[in-house]
C-alpha positions in Angstrom: 12.3 10.7 8.5 9.2 9.4 6.8 7.1 6.7 8.3 6.9 3.6 6.1 7.2 5.2 2.7 8.3 8.2 0.8 8.6 11.7 2.1 6.3 14.3 0.6 5.9 18.0 1.3 2.6 17.3 3.0 4.2 14.6 5.2 7.0 16.9 6.1 4.6 19.7 7.0 2.4 17.4 9.1 5.4 16.2 11.0 6.6 19.8 11.4 3.2 20.8 12.9 3.5 17.9 15.4 7.0 19.0 16.3 6.0 22.6 16.7 3.3 21.5 19.1 5.3 18.9 21.0 4.2 20.3 24.4 0.5 19.7 23.6 -1.7 17.4 21.7 -3.3 18.2 18.3 -6.0 16.4 16.4 -6.3 15.8 12.7 -8.6 18.7 12.2 -6.1 21.1 13.8 -3.5 19.9 11.3 -5.9 20.1 8.4 -6.7 23.7 9.4 -3.1 24.8 9.7 -2.2 23.1 6.3 -5.1 24.7 4.5 -4.5 28.2 6.0 -0.9 27.8 4.8 -2.0 27.1 1.2 -1.3 23.3 1.5 -4.4 21.5 0.4 -4.2 18.1 1.9 -7.1 15.6 2.2 -8.1 14.8 5.8 -7.9 11.1 5.0 -4.2 11.6 4.0 -3.6 13.2 7.4 -5.2 10.4 9.3 -3.2 7.8 7.3 0.1 9.5 8.0 -0.8 10.0 11.7 -1.5 6.2 11.9 1.9 5.5 10.3 3.7 7.9 12.6 2.0 6.2 15.6 3.0 2.7 14.4 6.6 3.6 14.1 6.7 5.4 17.5 7.2 9.0 16.3 3.8 10.0 17.6 1.7 9.1 20.7 -2.0 8.6 20.0 -4.4 9.3 22.8 -8.1 8.2 22.3 -11.0 9.5 24.4 -13.0 7.1 26.5 -15.7 6.6 23.9 -13.1 6.2 21.1 -14.6 8.9 19.0 -11.8 11.5 19.2 -8.1 10.9 19.0 -5.4 13.4 19.7 -1.7 13.1 18.8 1.6 14.2 20.3 5.1 14.2 18.8 7.4 11.9 20.9 10.7 13.3 22.0 12.6 10.0 22.6 14.6 11.5 25.4 11.4 11.8 27.4 10.7 8.0 27.4 7.0 8.7 27.1 6.0 5.0 27.2 7.5 4.8 30.7 5.4 7.5 32.5 2.0 9.0 32.6 1.1 12.4 31.2 -1.0 15.3 32.5 -3.0 17.4 30.1 -4.5 20.8 30.8 -8.1 20.9 29.8 -7.9 24.7 29.4 -4.7 25.2 27.2 -3.9 21.7 26.1 -0.4 21.6 27.6 1.2 18.2 28.2 3.3 17.6 31.3 5.5 14.6 31.5 4.9 12.9 34.9 8.2 11.2 35.1 9.0 11.4 38.8 9.7 8.6 41.2 6.4 9.1 43.0 4.7 7.6 40.0 6.7 4.4 40.6 5.2 4.2 44.1 1.7 4.7 42.8 2.1 2.1 40.1 3.5 -0.4 42.7 0.6 0.4 45.0 -2.0 -0.1 42.3 -0.4 -3.4 41.2 -0.1 -4.8 44.7 -3.3 -3.5 46.3 -5.6 -3.6 43.3 -4.1 -6.2 41.0 -3.8 -3.8 38.2 -0.8 -2.9 36.1 -0.9 0.7 34.8 -0.1 1.1 31.1 1.7 4.4 30.9 1.9 4.6 27.1 -1.1 6.5 25.8 -2.4 7.4 29.3 -3.3 10.9 30.3 -4.6 12.4 33.5 -6.7 15.5 32.8 -6.8 18.6 34.9 -5.8 22.3 34.9 -2.2 23.4 34.8 -0.6 25.9 37.2 -0.5 28.7 34.5 -4.2 28.4 33.8 -5.1 28.2 37.5 -3.1 31.4 38.1 -4.7 33.2 35.1 -8.1 32.2 36.5 -7.5 33.9 39.9 
């Protein structure tokens, strides 16, 4: 499926890279590097434009760092309902963990009632170190 337009080999490959990395985030430079190493010369601007289109149509989640200077992207598996829960991201390996447990409902309710703040799950990440990386570090 193409996002708002025609499907090209470059677009297919960009979407393929995102799907291959569905358990982690990638940035436009990661995609650029993979494409160029594979002999697919694609302009970085083309990659950004297509990522924006994929984000608009909901095929990709875009996470932006606090200062707004760096964005990372993740392919959305619709069965995960990513807009309904938070995500954990390992700062060592980049793995994404879907935090879709009932405990998060309790936290969201607490934050809303006690602090007057409604958590926006879509595009929200909590950073830390995953179990695998912690075990490797021991």
